[in-house]
Each structure stands twice: as structure tokens, then as C-alpha cells.
Backbone as numpy.savetxt, mean C-alpha at the origin, in Angstrom:
# Nx Ny Nz CAx CAy CAz Cx Cy Cz
-12.39 23.83 -14.55 -11.19 24.44 -13.97 -10.97 23.96 -12.53
-12.09 23.75 -11.81 -11.98 23.34 -10.42 -11.32 21.96 -10.32
-11.69 21.04 -11.23 -11.12 19.70 -11.21 -9.61 19.76 -11.42
-9.19 20.58 -12.42 -7.76 20.72 -12.71 -7.01 21.32 -11.52
-7.63 22.31 -10.88 -7.00 22.96 -9.72 -6.87 21.95 -8.58
-7.93 21.15 -8.37 -7.92 20.16 -7.32 -6.80 19.14 -7.54
-6.64 18.72 -8.80 -5.61 17.76 -9.15 -4.22 18.35 -8.90
-4.07 19.63 -9.27 -2.80 20.31 -9.07 -2.48 20.42 -7.58
-3.49 20.71 -6.77 -3.31 20.81 -5.31 -2.84 19.47 -4.74
-3.50 18.41 -5.17 -3.15 17.08 -4.67 -1.74 16.69 -5.09
-1.39 16.99 -6.33 -0.05 16.68 -6.82 1.00 17.43 -6.03
0.72 18.71 -5.74 1.65 19.52 -4.94 1.82 18.98 -3.54
0.72 18.56 -2.93 0.78 18.01 -1.57 1.55 16.68 -1.54
1.36 15.88 -2.59 2.08 14.60 -2.66 3.57 14.85 -2.87
3.90 15.91 -3.60 5.30 16.26 -3.82 5.98 16.65 -2.50
5.23 17.31 -1.64 5.76 17.68 -0.31 6.13 16.42 0.47
5.26 15.41 0.40 5.54 14.14 1.08 6.78 13.49 0.47
6.87 13.53 -0.85 8.02 12.94 -1.54 9.32 13.63 -1.12
9.28 14.94 -1.05 10.48 15.70 -0.66 10.90 15.36 0.77
9.92 15.20 1.64 10.22 14.84 3.03 10.83 13.44 3.08
10.28 12.56 2.27 10.75 11.18 2.22 12.20 11.10 1.77
12.55 11.89 0.78 13.91 11.89 0.24 14.94 12.21 1.33
14.58 13.13 2.22 15.53 13.59 3.25 15.19 13.08 4.65
14.55 11.91 4.71 14.07 11.38 5.99 15.21 10.70 6.77
16.11 11.51 7.27 17.31 10.98 7.94 17.00 10.29 9.26
15.84 10.58 9.85 15.49 9.90 11.10 15.05 8.46 10.86
14.89 8.07 9.59 14.52 6.69 9.28 15.70 5.75 9.50
15.46 4.59 10.14 16.52 3.60 10.29 17.00 3.05 8.94
16.22 3.29 7.88 16.56 2.76 6.55 17.23 3.79 5.64
17.39 5.01 6.14 17.94 6.09 5.29 19.35 5.76 4.80
20.19 5.33 5.72 21.59 5.04 5.35 21.67 3.86 4.39
20.84 2.85 4.63 20.82 1.68 3.74 20.40 2.09 2.32
19.39 2.96 2.25 18.93 3.44 0.94 20.02 4.22 0.21
20.60 5.19 0.88 21.56 6.06 0.22 22.85 5.32 -0.14
23.28 4.39 0.71 24.52 3.66 0.42 24.37 2.68 -0.73
23.14 2.29 -1.02 22.87 1.37 -2.13 22.33 2.07 -3.37
22.26 3.41 -3.31 21.68 4.19 -4.42 20.25 3.74 -4.76
19.50 3.41 -3.72 18.10 3.04 -3.91 17.23 4.30 -3.91
16.01 4.13 -4.42 15.01 5.20 -4.37 14.01 4.88 -3.26
13.47 5.91 -2.61 12.29 5.68 -1.78 11.09 5.45 -2.72
10.09 4.77 -2.23 8.92 4.45 -3.07 7.70 5.08 -2.43
7.28 6.23 -2.96 6.14 6.94 -2.36 4.82 6.28 -2.71
4.69 5.81 -3.95 3.43 5.23 -4.41 3.14 5.66 -5.83
2.05 5.15 -6.37 1.75 5.40 -7.78 0.26 5.17 -8.04
-0.28 5.96 -8.96 -1.67 5.76 -9.35 -2.46 7.06 -9.32
-3.78 6.92 -9.29 -4.67 8.08 -9.32 -4.78 8.72 -7.94
-4.62 10.04 -7.90 -4.78 10.76 -6.64 -6.26 10.99 -6.32
-7.13 10.56 -7.23 -8.58 10.61 -6.98 -9.15 9.21 -6.81
-8.30 8.24 -6.54 -8.72 6.84 -6.46 -9.73 6.62 -5.35
-10.73 5.80 -5.64 -11.68 5.37 -4.60 -11.05 4.27 -3.74
-10.10 3.53 -4.36 -9.49 2.39 -3.68 -7.99 2.58 -3.58
-7.45 2.49 -2.36 -6.01 2.58 -2.15 -5.53 1.23 -1.61
-4.50 0.69 -2.24 -3.87 -0.56 -1.81 -2.60 -0.22 -1.03
-2.43 -0.87 0.11 -1.25 -0.61 0.95 -0.53 -1.92 1.24
0.71 -2.01 0.75 1.56 -3.15 1.06 2.41 -2.85 2.27
3.48 -3.62 2.42 4.28 -3.49 3.64 5.54 -2.67 3.44
6.36 -3.03 2.44 7.61 -2.30 2.18 8.09 -2.66 0.78
8.86 -1.79 0.13 9.38 -2.10 -1.20 10.42 -3.22 -1.17
10.51 -3.96 -2.27 11.57 -4.94 -2.45 12.70 -4.34 -3.28
13.59 -5.20 -3.76 14.77 -4.72 -4.49 14.41 -4.02 -5.79
13.50 -4.63 -6.59 13.11 -4.01 -7.87 12.46 -2.65 -7.65
11.64 -2.58 -6.60 10.95 -1.33 -6.29 11.95 -0.24 -5.87
12.92 -0.63 -5.04 13.92 0.33 -4.56 14.84 0.80 -5.70
15.03 -0.06 -6.69 15.88 0.31 -7.83 15.17 1.27 -8.79
13.84 1.18 -8.83 13.07 1.98 -9.81 12.25 3.10 -9.18
11.97 2.99 -7.87 11.09 3.96 -7.22 9.61 3.69 -7.48
9.30 2.53 -8.06 7.90 2.20 -8.40 7.40 1.05 -7.51
6.17 1.16 -7.01 5.65 0.10 -6.14 5.23 -1.14 -6.92
5.42 -2.28 -6.33 4.94 -3.55 -6.88 5.31 -3.72 -8.37
6.60 -3.60 -8.67 7.05 -3.76 -10.05 7.85 -5.05 -10.24
8.01 -5.84 -9.16 8.73 -7.09 -9.25 7.79 -8.27 -9.42
8.20 -9.43 -8.92 7.42 -10.66 -9.07 6.07 -10.56 -8.37
6.06 -10.01 -7.15 4.78 -9.83 -6.44 3.88 -8.85 -7.18
4.49 -7.89 -7.87 3.72 -6.94 -8.68 3.01 -7.60 -9.84
3.65 -8.60 -10.43 3.02 -9.35 -11.53 1.80 -10.12 -11.02
1.93 -10.67 -9.81 0.79 -11.35 -9.19 -0.33 -10.35 -8.91
0.04 -9.18 -8.38 -0.96 -8.15 -8.10 -1.68 -7.73 -9.37
-0.95 -7.57 -10.47 -1.58 -7.21 -11.74 -2.60 -8.26 -12.17
-2.26 -9.51 -11.95 -3.17 -10.61 -12.30 -4.43 -10.55 -11.44
-4.25 -10.24 -10.17 -5.39 -10.14 -9.25 -6.28 -8.95 -9.61
-5.66 -7.82 -9.93 -6.43 -6.64 -10.32 -7.21 -6.90 -11.60
-6.55 -7.51 -12.57 -7.19 -7.83 -13.84 -8.39 -8.76 -13.63
-8.27 -9.66 -12.67 -9.32 -10.63 -12.38 -10.64 -9.95 -11.98
-10.52 -8.80 -11.31 -11.73 -8.10 -10.86 -12.02 -6.85 -11.69
-11.26 -6.66 -12.78 -11.54 -5.54 -13.69 -11.00 -4.20 -13.22
-9.92 -4.23 -12.45 -9.29 -2.98 -12.00 -7.98 -2.77 -12.74
-7.66 -1.52 -13.01 -6.37 -1.19 -13.60 -5.60 -0.31 -12.62
-4.29 -0.31 -12.75 -3.47 0.51 -11.87 -3.79 2.00 -12.02
-4.24 2.39 -13.18 -4.55 3.81 -13.42 -5.71 4.30 -12.57
-6.59 3.38 -12.15 -7.79 3.78 -11.41 -7.62 3.69 -9.90
-6.52 3.10 -9.46 -6.30 2.93 -8.03 -5.02 3.64 -7.62
-4.72 3.62 -6.33 -3.43 4.12 -5.86 -2.78 3.00 -5.07
-1.48 2.78 -5.31 -0.75 1.70 -4.64 0.44 2.29 -3.89
0.57 1.91 -2.64 1.71 2.37 -1.85 2.05 1.32 -0.80
2.97 1.64 0.09 3.34 0.78 1.21 3.35 1.61 2.49
3.32 0.92 3.63 3.49 1.66 4.88 4.93 2.17 4.94
5.89 1.25 4.91 7.31 1.60 4.92 7.72 1.87 3.48
8.37 3.01 3.24 8.59 3.45 1.87 10.06 3.33 1.40
10.86 2.67 2.23 12.22 2.30 1.84 12.38 0.81 2.02
13.28 0.23 1.22 13.48 -1.22 1.29 14.23 -1.62 2.56
13.69 -2.54 3.35 14.47 -3.10 4.46 15.52 -4.08 3.91
16.67 -4.19 4.56 17.70 -5.12 4.10 17.17 -6.55 3.95
17.56 -7.18 2.84 17.18 -8.57 2.56 15.66 -8.78 2.56
14.91 -7.70 2.31 13.44 -7.79 2.27 12.84 -8.35 3.58
13.54 -8.11 4.67 12.99 -8.57 5.95 11.71 -7.82 6.29
10.99 -8.32 7.29 9.76 -7.65 7.74 10.09 -6.27 8.30
9.19 -5.30 8.12 9.42 -3.98 8.71 9.37 -4.05 10.24
10.17 -3.21 10.88 10.19 -3.18 12.34 9.15 -2.18 12.86
8.76 -2.30 14.13 7.83 -1.31 14.70 8.35 0.12 14.56
9.66 0.32 14.73 10.23 1.66 14.62 10.08 2.19 13.20
10.31 1.35 12.20 10.17 1.77 10.80 8.71 2.14 10.49
7.80 1.34 10.98 6.37 1.62 10.77 5.99 2.95 11.45
6.57 3.18 12.62 6.30 4.43 13.36 6.81 5.65 12.58
7.98 5.52 11.95 8.58 6.64 11.22 7.81 6.94 9.92
7.43 5.90 9.19 6.80 6.10 7.88 5.28 6.23 7.94
4.68 5.74 9.02 3.23 5.77 9.14 2.59 7.14 8.92
3.14 8.22 9.52 2.55 9.55 9.32 2.53 9.99 7.85
3.50 9.53 7.06 3.50 9.87 5.63 2.33 9.18 4.92
2.08 7.94 5.29 0.92 7.22 4.74 -0.37 7.92 5.16
-0.43 8.35 6.41 -1.63 9.07 6.90 -1.91 10.30 6.04
-0.86 11.04 5.70 -1.03 12.23 4.87 -1.51 11.86 3.46
-1.04 10.73 2.96 -1.51 10.28 1.64 -3.01 9.98 1.67
-3.47 9.38 2.76 -4.91 9.13 2.91 -5.68 10.46 2.92
-5.13 11.45 3.60 -5.79 12.76 3.69 -5.88 13.42 2.32
-4.87 13.24 1.49 -4.86 13.83 0.15 -5.83 13.11 -0.79
-5.77 11.78 -0.79 -6.56 10.99 -1.76 -8.01 10.85 -1.31
-8.23 10.72 0.00 -9.58 10.53 0.56 -10.28 9.30 -0.05
-9.69 8.13 0.08 -10.29 6.93 -0.51 -11.56 6.50 0.21
-12.38 5.73 -0.48 -13.57 5.13 0.13 -13.26 3.72 0.64
-12.20 3.12 0.07 -11.80 1.77 0.44 -10.28 1.73 0.59
-9.80 1.16 1.69 -8.37 0.93 1.86 -8.15 -0.58 1.95
-7.30 -1.09 1.07 -7.02 -2.52 1.02 -5.66 -2.78 1.64
-5.64 -3.51 2.75 -4.39 -3.86 3.42 -3.87 -5.17 2.86
-2.66 -5.14 2.30 -2.04 -6.34 1.74 -1.01 -6.88 2.73
-1.40 -7.90 3.47 -0.48 -8.50 4.43 -0.72 -8.04 5.86
-0.12 -8.76 6.80 -0.45 -8.56 8.21 0.08 -7.25 8.79
1.21 -6.77 8.31 1.73 -5.50 8.86 0.86 -4.33 8.40
0.48 -4.34 7.13 -0.42 -3.31 6.63 -1.76 -3.39 7.36
-2.25 -4.60 7.54 -3.53 -4.81 8.23 -3.48 -4.24 9.65
-2.42 -4.56 10.38 -2.32 -4.10 11.76 -2.31 -2.59 11.86
-1.52 -1.95 11.00 -1.42 -0.49 11.04 -2.74 0.17 10.65
-3.30 -0.27 9.54 -4.49 0.39 8.98 -5.72 0.18 9.86
-5.90 -1.02 10.36 -7.07 -1.26 11.21 -6.96 -0.47 12.52
-5.77 -0.38 13.06 -5.58 0.42 14.27 -5.84 1.90 13.99
-5.30 2.38 12.87 -5.46 3.80 12.51 -6.93 4.18 12.36
-7.73 3.31 11.75 -9.13 3.64 11.48 -10.08 3.12 12.56
-9.55 2.89 13.76 -10.41 2.56 14.90 -10.96 1.15 14.91
-10.28 0.24 14.22 -10.75 -1.14 14.13 -9.84 -2.11 14.88
-9.01 -1.57 15.76 -8.04 -2.39 16.48 -8.65 -3.54 17.25
-9.84 -3.33 17.79 -10.50 -4.38 18.57 -10.92 -5.56 17.70
-11.04 -5.34 16.40 -11.47 -6.40 15.48 -10.29 -7.17 14.88
-9.07 -6.77 15.25 -7.88 -7.42 14.68 -7.84 -8.90 15.00
-7.51 -9.70 14.00 -7.31 -11.13 14.17 -6.22 -11.57 13.20
-5.69 -12.76 13.32 -4.63 -13.19 12.40 -5.07 -13.10 10.94
-4.12 -12.79 10.06 -4.42 -12.63 8.63 -5.05 -13.91 8.05
-4.70 -15.06 8.63 -5.28 -16.33 8.18 -6.79 -16.39 8.37
-7.30 -15.61 9.33 -8.75 -15.53 9.55 -9.35 -14.28 8.91
-8.55 -13.23 8.83 -9.07 -11.92 8.38 -9.11 -11.76 6.87
-8.33 -12.56 6.12 -8.22 -12.33 4.68 -9.58 -12.45 3.98
-9.83 -11.49 3.10 -11.07 -11.48 2.34 -12.24 -10.81 3.04
-12.00 -10.25 4.24 -13.09 -9.63 5.00 -13.16 -8.12 4.77
-14.36 -7.58 4.95 -14.59 -6.14 4.89 -14.90 -5.65 6.30
-14.22 -4.59 6.70 -14.45 -3.97 8.00 -14.93 -2.54 7.78
-15.98 -2.16 8.46 -16.57 -0.83 8.30 -15.95 0.15 9.30
-15.22 1.12 8.78 -14.70 2.20 9.62 -15.63 3.40 9.50
-15.27 4.51 10.09 -16.17 5.67 10.14 -16.50 6.21 8.75
-15.49 6.47 7.94 -15.74 7.10 6.64 -15.31 6.25 5.45
-14.89 5.02 5.74 -14.45 4.16 4.64 -14.50 2.70 5.07
-14.29 1.82 4.09 -14.21 0.39 4.37 -12.76 -0.06 4.29
-12.39 -0.97 5.17 -11.07 -1.58 5.15 -11.22 -3.04 4.74
-10.45 -3.44 3.75 -10.45 -4.83 3.29 -9.08 -5.42 3.58
-9.06 -6.59 4.20 -7.79 -7.23 4.54 -7.56 -8.43 3.62
-6.41 -8.43 2.96 -6.08 -9.49 2.00 -4.65 -9.98 2.25
-4.39 -11.19 1.80 -3.02 -11.67 1.82 -2.14 -10.81 0.91
-0.88 -10.69 1.26 0.07 -10.01 0.37 0.28 -10.90 -0.86
0.38 -10.30 -2.06 0.58 -11.10 -3.28 1.79 -12.03 -3.24
2.78 -11.72 -2.38 3.98 -12.55 -2.33 3.68 -13.98 -1.88
2.54 -14.21 -1.22 2.24 -15.59 -0.79 2.04 -16.51 -1.98
1.64 -15.92 -3.12 1.50 -16.72 -4.35 2.83 -16.84 -5.09
3.78 -15.98 -4.72 5.14 -16.11 -5.29 5.84 -17.28 -4.61
5.72 -17.33 -3.29 6.35 -18.42 -2.53 5.69 -19.76 -2.79
4.37 -19.74 -2.99 3.63 -20.98 -3.26 2.51 -20.70 -4.25
2.70 -21.02 -5.53 1.70 -20.75 -6.57 0.34 -21.38 -6.29
0.31 -22.41 -5.43 -0.98 -23.04 -5.10 -1.88 -22.08 -4.31
-1.32 -20.99 -3.80 -2.12 -20.00 -3.07 -2.89 -19.05 -3.99
-2.51 -19.02 -5.27 -3.12 -18.05 -6.18 -4.64 -18.15 -6.26
-5.24 -19.36 -6.38 -6.71 -19.44 -6.43 -7.39 -18.78 -5.23
-6.79 -18.93 -4.04 -7.37 -18.30 -2.84 -7.30 -16.78 -2.93
-6.19 -16.27 -3.46 -6.04 -14.82 -3.62 -7.05 -14.28 -4.63
-7.21 -15.00 -5.72 -8.18 -14.58 -6.75 -9.59 -14.52 -6.16
-9.93 -15.53 -5.36 -11.26 -15.57 -4.74 -11.43 -14.41 -3.76
-10.40 -14.16 -2.93 -10.48 -13.06 -1.97 -10.66 -11.71 -2.67
-9.98 -11.52 -3.79 -10.02 -10.24 -4.50 -11.43 -9.93 -5.02
-12.25 -10.95 -5.19 -13.60 -10.74 -5.71 -14.46 -9.89 -4.78
-14.03 -9.75 -3.52 -14.76 -8.89 -2.58 -14.73 -7.43 -3.05
-13.77 -7.10 -3.91 -13.62 -5.71 -4.40 -14.64 -5.35 -5.49
-15.26 -6.36 -6.07 -16.16 -6.09 -7.23 -17.30 -5.14 -6.86
-17.76 -5.20 -5.64 -18.88 -4.35 -5.24 -18.53 -2.86 -5.19
-17.20 -2.57 -5.17 -16.76 -1.17 -5.11 -16.38 -0.59 -6.47
-16.45 -1.41 -7.50 -16.01 -0.96 -8.82 -17.19 -0.43 -9.61
-17.06 0.83 -10.03 -18.15 1.45 -10.80 -17.88 1.33 -12.29
């Protein structure tokens, strides 16, 4: 009964975040979302996940469906997860910025500032042992949040590394979209993902 109650509590807390996200008028992306009939993308997966993946922001397919990583980059991510024996059901996937920026541009500091606290609350609910930052914006936010700001370096040097924070490990990886833009990058992504094998039970 305790497990069921715990799951219900987590689901309720995540719903609170979702409700706040829906009416987040202080977001610079709120008007863009509502005028295009897009959905915010809170995230998806197990609320008891040991591993949480954090991307940067939803793309067009994600904004149309409300589901994270469901477009071309999502297909690459599925291939990477499969390579190390992970399924989406066992992990949680989200983004820092939870609304689509116009033309899939990079998130701005202001957008990261507005959506960051919602991601922080998701970490508090799920309590992961490993946080995987996909891309440089996710890496910058997550490493700073978990007290690893002094260890920050360009993603070209940081990809595939494990950083030890106080209560969890942070892993920095390239965003799957780099293999969309250039398929020759896929072998490097597959190799980097193998760092996750030690965390899979």
C-alpha cells in the first residue's frame, strides 16, 4: 500500500507542476505556444526512475503532441537507449525549457530562468541517482545547480564524462540531434552512452 500511496503522491505533485506550466504567462514562450495551439512538454517516464534525461527544449513534433523526444532526435535517442539496454519506461525524460522556442532556436537565459525551477521540482519528486544532461544548455544548468559549476568545460570536452555531485552523478552527453545533422556522429554517441551501463540494474 505504501508503494501505491507514494506513486499517487508523486503523480499528484507532478500534476501541480503541469498545471502551473499550462498557465505560465510569465514565460516569454507562452504567447507563441498558445497562438500556435502547441502543448507544453512536462516530461514522460517513470516517476521512480534512477536515471533522468534532460534535453534543452521541445521541437515542433513535441509541441504538437506534448511528448518529449518524439521526433527525429527522439528516434536517435531510442537507438541510443536500446544500445545500452534502457527503455523509456524505466527512465524519465524531460527538458529544461518546456515550451518550443520559435524555429527551434536555442533557449535564452531568460527562458531557462523561468522554466528551471519547474525542472528543480521534478528532481525533488523523482529523486534520481543519475541526471544525464543532453547538450550544452542542459549541461550548463544542471552542473551549476548541483554544485559542479567549477568543473564546466565545453561539451566537446565534457561529453561522455561522469561528474560526482553530493547525492547523485551527472553525466554530460551530446544532444541526439547532432546525429540528425550529421549521421557520422552516431558512433560517437553510441560509445558515450555506454557510460550508463554501470548504472543499469
